[in-house]
MIVO-516666 format. One record per residue (C-alpha): residue number from 1; residue in three letters; x, y, z. Coordinates in steps of 0.2 Angstrom, whole numbers. Example, Ala and Ser with C-alpha at 12.3 -4.5 7.8 and 13.67 -1.06 7.14 Angstrom:
<fifis>
+-----+-----+-------+-------+-------+
:   k :   r :    c1 :    c2 :    c3 :
+-----+-----+-------+-------+-------+
:   1 : ALA :    62 :   -22 :    39 :
:   2 : SER :    68 :    -5 :    36 :
+-----+-----+-------+-------+-------+
</fifis>
This chain:
<fifis>
+-----+-----+-------+-------+-------+
:   k :   r :    c1 :    c2 :    c3 :
+-----+-----+-------+-------+-------+
:   1 : UNK :    62 :    27 :  -143 :
:   2 : UNK :    46 :    37 :  -146 :
:   3 : UNK :    34 :    42 :  -131 :
:   4 : UNK :    16 :    47 :  -130 :
:   5 : UNK :    10 :    59 :  -117 :
:   6 : UNK :    -9 :    57 :  -118 :
:   7 : UNK :   -14 :    58 :   -99 :
:   8 : UNK :     3 :    54 :   -93 :
:   9 : UNK :     6 :    72 :   -88 :
:  10 : UNK :   -10 :    73 :   -78 :
:  11 : UNK :    -6 :    56 :   -70 :
:  12 : UNK :    12 :    62 :   -65 :
:  13 : UNK :     5 :    78 :   -57 :
:  14 : UNK :    -8 :    68 :   -48 :
:  15 : UNK :     5 :    57 :   -40 :
:  16 : UNK :    15 :    73 :   -35 :
:  17 : UNK :    -1 :    81 :   -28 :
:  18 : UNK :    -5 :    65 :   -18 :
:  19 : UNK :    12 :    64 :   -11 :
:  20 : UNK :    14 :    83 :    -6 :
:  21 : UNK :    -4 :    83 :     2 :
:  22 : UNK :     0 :    68 :    12 :
:  23 : UNK :    17 :    74 :    18 :
:  24 : UNK :    10 :    91 :    22 :
:  25 : UNK :    -5 :    83 :    32 :
:  26 : UNK :     8 :    74 :    43 :
:  27 : UNK :    18 :    90 :    46 :
:  28 : UNK :     2 :   100 :    50 :
:  29 : UNK :    -5 :    88 :    62 :
:  30 : UNK :    10 :    79 :    70 :
:  31 : UNK :    12 :    91 :    85 :
:  32 : UNK :    -6 :    91 :    89 :
:  33 : UNK :    -9 :    72 :    88 :
:  34 : UNK :     8 :    69 :    96 :
:  35 : UNK :     3 :    78 :   112 :
:  36 : UNK :     0 :    68 :   128 :
:  37 : UNK :   -15 :    78 :   132 :
:  38 : UNK :   -23 :    74 :   116 :
:  39 : UNK :   -41 :    82 :   118 :
:  40 : UNK :   -34 :    98 :   125 :
:  41 : UNK :   -22 :    99 :   111 :
:  42 : UNK :   -35 :    96 :    98 :
:  43 : UNK :   -47 :   109 :   106 :
:  44 : UNK :   -33 :   122 :   105 :
:  45 : UNK :   -27 :   118 :    88 :
:  46 : UNK :   -43 :   114 :    79 :
:  47 : UNK :   -38 :   124 :    64 :
:  48 : UNK :   -22 :   114 :    61 :
:  49 : UNK :   -32 :    97 :    63 :
:  50 : UNK :   -45 :   102 :    51 :
:  51 : UNK :   -32 :   108 :    38 :
:  52 : UNK :   -23 :    92 :    40 :
:  53 : UNK :   -38 :    82 :    36 :
:  54 : UNK :   -42 :    93 :    21 :
:  55 : UNK :   -25 :    89 :    14 :
:  56 : UNK :   -29 :    71 :    17 :
:  57 : UNK :   -45 :    73 :     7 :
:  58 : UNK :   -35 :    81 :    -7 :
:  59 : UNK :   -23 :    66 :    -7 :
:  60 : UNK :   -38 :    54 :    -8 :
:  61 : UNK :   -45 :    64 :   -23 :
:  62 : UNK :   -28 :    63 :   -32 :
:  63 : UNK :   -27 :    45 :   -28 :
:  64 : UNK :   -44 :    42 :   -36 :
:  65 : UNK :   -39 :    52 :   -51 :
:  66 : UNK :   -24 :    41 :   -54 :
:  67 : UNK :   -35 :    26 :   -54 :
:  68 : UNK :   -47 :    33 :   -66 :
:  69 : UNK :   -34 :    39 :   -78 :
:  70 : UNK :   -23 :    23 :   -77 :
:  71 : UNK :   -37 :    11 :   -79 :
:  72 : UNK :   -40 :    12 :   -97 :
:  73 : UNK :   -22 :    12 :  -101 :
:  74 : UNK :   -19 :    -4 :   -91 :
:  75 : UNK :   -35 :   -11 :   -98 :
:  76 : UNK :   -28 :   -10 :  -116 :
:  77 : UNK :   -14 :   -22 :  -110 :
:  78 : UNK :   -22 :   -32 :   -97 :
:  79 : UNK :   -40 :   -33 :   -90 :
:  80 : UNK :   -34 :   -42 :   -75 :
:  81 : UNK :   -20 :   -29 :   -71 :
:  82 : UNK :   -32 :   -15 :   -73 :
:  83 : UNK :   -45 :   -22 :   -62 :
:  84 : UNK :   -32 :   -27 :   -49 :
:  85 : UNK :   -25 :    -9 :   -48 :
:  86 : UNK :   -42 :    -1 :   -47 :
:  87 : UNK :   -47 :   -13 :   -33 :
:  88 : UNK :   -31 :   -10 :   -23 :
:  89 : UNK :   -32 :     9 :   -25 :
:  90 : UNK :   -51 :     8 :   -20 :
:  91 : UNK :   -47 :    -2 :    -4 :
:  92 : UNK :   -32 :    10 :    -1 :
:  93 : UNK :   -44 :    25 :    -2 :
:  94 : UNK :   -58 :    17 :     9 :
:  95 : UNK :   -45 :    12 :    22 :
:  96 : UNK :   -38 :    30 :    23 :
:  97 : UNK :   -55 :    37 :    23 :
:  98 : UNK :   -60 :    28 :    39 :
:  99 : UNK :   -44 :    36 :    47 :
: 100 : UNK :   -50 :    53 :    40 :
: 101 : UNK :   -67 :    51 :    49 :
: 102 : UNK :   -59 :    45 :    65 :
: 103 : UNK :   -48 :    61 :    65 :
: 104 : UNK :   -62 :    73 :    62 :
: 105 : UNK :   -72 :    65 :    76 :
: 106 : UNK :   -59 :    71 :    88 :
: 107 : UNK :   -64 :    89 :    85 :
: 108 : UNK :   -82 :    88 :    92 :
: 109 : UNK :   -76 :    76 :   106 :
: 110 : UNK :   -64 :    90 :   111 :
: 111 : UNK :   -79 :   102 :   112 :
: 112 : UNK :   -88 :    90 :   124 :
: 113 : UNK :   -72 :    88 :   134 :
: 114 : UNK :   -70 :   106 :   136 :
: 115 : UNK :   -88 :   109 :   140 :
: 116 : UNK :   -88 :    95 :   153 :
: 117 : UNK :   -76 :   105 :   164 :
: 118 : UNK :   -68 :    90 :   172 :
: 119 : UNK :   -83 :    78 :   172 :
: 120 : UNK :   -80 :    60 :   165 :
: 121 : UNK :   -63 :    64 :   159 :
: 122 : UNK :   -56 :    46 :   159 :
: 123 : UNK :   -69 :    40 :   146 :
: 124 : UNK :   -67 :    54 :   134 :
: 125 : UNK :   -48 :    51 :   134 :
: 126 : UNK :   -50 :    33 :   131 :
: 127 : UNK :   -62 :    37 :   116 :
: 128 : UNK :   -49 :    50 :   110 :
: 129 : UNK :   -35 :    37 :   111 :
: 130 : UNK :   -46 :    24 :   102 :
: 131 : UNK :   -50 :    37 :    88 :
: 132 : UNK :   -31 :    41 :    86 :
: 133 : UNK :   -26 :    23 :    86 :
: 134 : UNK :   -39 :    20 :    72 :
: 135 : UNK :   -32 :    34 :    62 :
: 136 : UNK :   -14 :    27 :    65 :
: 137 : UNK :   -18 :    10 :    60 :
: 138 : UNK :   -28 :    14 :    44 :
: 139 : UNK :   -14 :    26 :    39 :
: 140 : UNK :    -1 :    12 :    41 :
: 141 : UNK :   -13 :    -1 :    33 :
: 142 : UNK :   -19 :    10 :    19 :
: 143 : UNK :    -4 :    22 :    15 :
: 144 : UNK :     9 :     9 :    17 :
: 145 : UNK :     3 :    -9 :    16 :
: 146 : UNK :   -11 :    -8 :     3 :
: 147 : UNK :    -2 :     6 :    -6 :
: 148 : UNK :    13 :    -6 :    -8 :
: 149 : UNK :     1 :   -19 :   -16 :
: 150 : UNK :    -6 :    -6 :   -28 :
: 151 : UNK :    12 :     0 :   -32 :
: 152 : UNK :    16 :   -19 :   -35 :
: 153 : UNK :     2 :   -21 :   -48 :
: 154 : UNK :     6 :    -4 :   -56 :
: 155 : UNK :    25 :    -7 :   -58 :
: 156 : UNK :    22 :   -25 :   -64 :
: 157 : UNK :    10 :   -19 :   -77 :
: 158 : UNK :    23 :    -5 :   -82 :
: 159 : UNK :    37 :   -18 :   -83 :
: 160 : UNK :    27 :   -31 :   -93 :
: 161 : UNK :    21 :   -18 :  -106 :
: 162 : UNK :    37 :    -7 :  -106 :
: 163 : UNK :    27 :     9 :  -103 :
: 164 : UNK :    41 :    17 :   -93 :
: 165 : UNK :    60 :    12 :   -92 :
: 166 : UNK :    63 :    -5 :   -86 :
: 167 : UNK :    75 :     1 :   -72 :
: 168 : UNK :    61 :    13 :   -65 :
: 169 : UNK :    49 :    -2 :   -64 :
: 170 : UNK :    62 :   -13 :   -56 :
: 171 : UNK :    66 :     1 :   -43 :
: 172 : UNK :    48 :     1 :   -38 :
: 173 : UNK :    46 :   -18 :   -37 :
: 174 : UNK :    61 :   -18 :   -25 :
: 175 : UNK :    54 :    -4 :   -14 :
: 176 : UNK :    37 :   -13 :   -13 :
: 177 : UNK :    42 :   -26 :     0 :
: 178 : UNK :    52 :   -14 :    10 :
: 179 : UNK :    37 :    -2 :    12 :
: 180 : UNK :    25 :   -16 :    16 :
: 181 : UNK :    37 :   -22 :    30 :
: 182 : UNK :    38 :    -5 :    37 :
: 183 : UNK :    19 :    -3 :    39 :
: 184 : UNK :    18 :   -21 :    46 :
: 185 : UNK :    31 :   -18 :    59 :
: 186 : UNK :    25 :    -1 :    65 :
: 187 : UNK :     7 :    -8 :    66 :
: 188 : UNK :    12 :   -21 :    78 :
: 189 : UNK :    25 :   -10 :    87 :
: 190 : UNK :    39 :   -21 :    82 :
: 191 : UNK :    56 :   -11 :    80 :
: 192 : UNK :    47 :     3 :    89 :
: 193 : UNK :    63 :     9 :    97 :
: 194 : UNK :    71 :    12 :    80 :
: 195 : UNK :    59 :    23 :    70 :
: 196 : UNK :    73 :    29 :    59 :
: 197 : UNK :    76 :    12 :    52 :
: 198 : UNK :    58 :    10 :    48 :
: 199 : UNK :    57 :    27 :    39 :
: 200 : UNK :    72 :    21 :    29 :
: 201 : UNK :    62 :     6 :    23 :
: 202 : UNK :    49 :    18 :    16 :
: 203 : UNK :    61 :    29 :     6 :
: 204 : UNK :    65 :    18 :    -9 :
: 205 : UNK :    47 :    17 :   -15 :
: 206 : UNK :    42 :    35 :   -10 :
: 207 : UNK :    57 :    42 :   -20 :
: 208 : UNK :    53 :    30 :   -35 :
: 209 : UNK :    35 :    36 :   -36 :
: 210 : UNK :    41 :    54 :   -37 :
: 211 : UNK :    54 :    49 :   -50 :
: 212 : UNK :    41 :    40 :   -60 :
: 213 : UNK :    30 :    55 :   -59 :
: 214 : UNK :    43 :    67 :   -65 :
: 215 : UNK :    46 :    54 :   -79 :
: 216 : UNK :    28 :    54 :   -84 :
: 217 : UNK :    27 :    73 :   -84 :
: 218 : UNK :    43 :    76 :   -94 :
: 219 : UNK :    43 :    61 :  -106 :
: 220 : UNK :    26 :    52 :  -105 :
: 221 : UNK :    23 :    33 :  -108 :
: 222 : UNK :    35 :    24 :  -120 :
: 223 : UNK :    27 :    16 :  -136 :
: 224 : UNK :    32 :    -2 :  -136 :
: 225 : UNK :    24 :    -5 :  -153 :
: 226 : UNK :    36 :     8 :  -160 :
: 227 : UNK :    51 :    -1 :  -152 :
: 228 : UNK :    45 :   -18 :  -158 :
: 229 : UNK :    45 :   -12 :  -176 :
: 230 : UNK :    62 :    -5 :  -176 :
: 231 : UNK :    72 :   -21 :  -178 :
: 232 : UNK :    62 :   -26 :  -193 :
: 233 : UNK :    68 :   -11 :  -203 :
: 234 : UNK :    85 :   -19 :  -209 :
: 235 : UNK :    75 :   -35 :  -214 :
: 236 : UNK :    63 :   -25 :  -225 :
: 237 : UNK :    78 :   -15 :  -232 :
: 238 : UNK :    87 :   -32 :  -237 :
: 239 : UNK :    71 :   -38 :  -245 :
: 240 : UNK :    69 :   -23 :  -255 :
: 241 : UNK :    87 :   -26 :  -262 :
+-----+-----+-------+-------+-------+
</fifis>
């Protein structure tokens, strides 16, 4: 089997960058956004919140990069699959961007909250909770549910055109409904008492994306045309005799 790297290495590194930036953003902001006194926590930890949102921006930029680099590769095999992947990725980026803006708005709101010195605290807290809920929902919708759709399109395209090993594409297709279900259940607060089970639903597709990224970095895309010509060699040899 022959492989061609082309933009495969860049695509692999962009997948890694998006995942690392996304995970770090959760780690950096989780303690602040999980505090019961949200506005006080945001006011005291503005740096961590801004850093976390910068990491989300880096993740979004990496996601756009993967769509840009993968589009011509998918288009050479199927216009429909290429367009579907770009549309799904675009919707994913737009949805997460809404949550990014909502998170950033918590910072100036915390300034007003601190300056008010106790005046109209209830309305400020309601608004803060609404912004946080918006960020949570767009995260589950974009980073899990819509991401699952883009992963479905990508792994199906890879499977059909044999650009990566079949087992790796099938792994991704198996993980897609599990991650989609996880985002759906958390959004509607089902299974809320068993967060560990929901996290386990995310693992198969998350690990598969990193395995795929490592494969692309190390090996690149397979060349199905080269594989298709290999069985013909004995026939040509027989004909020559």
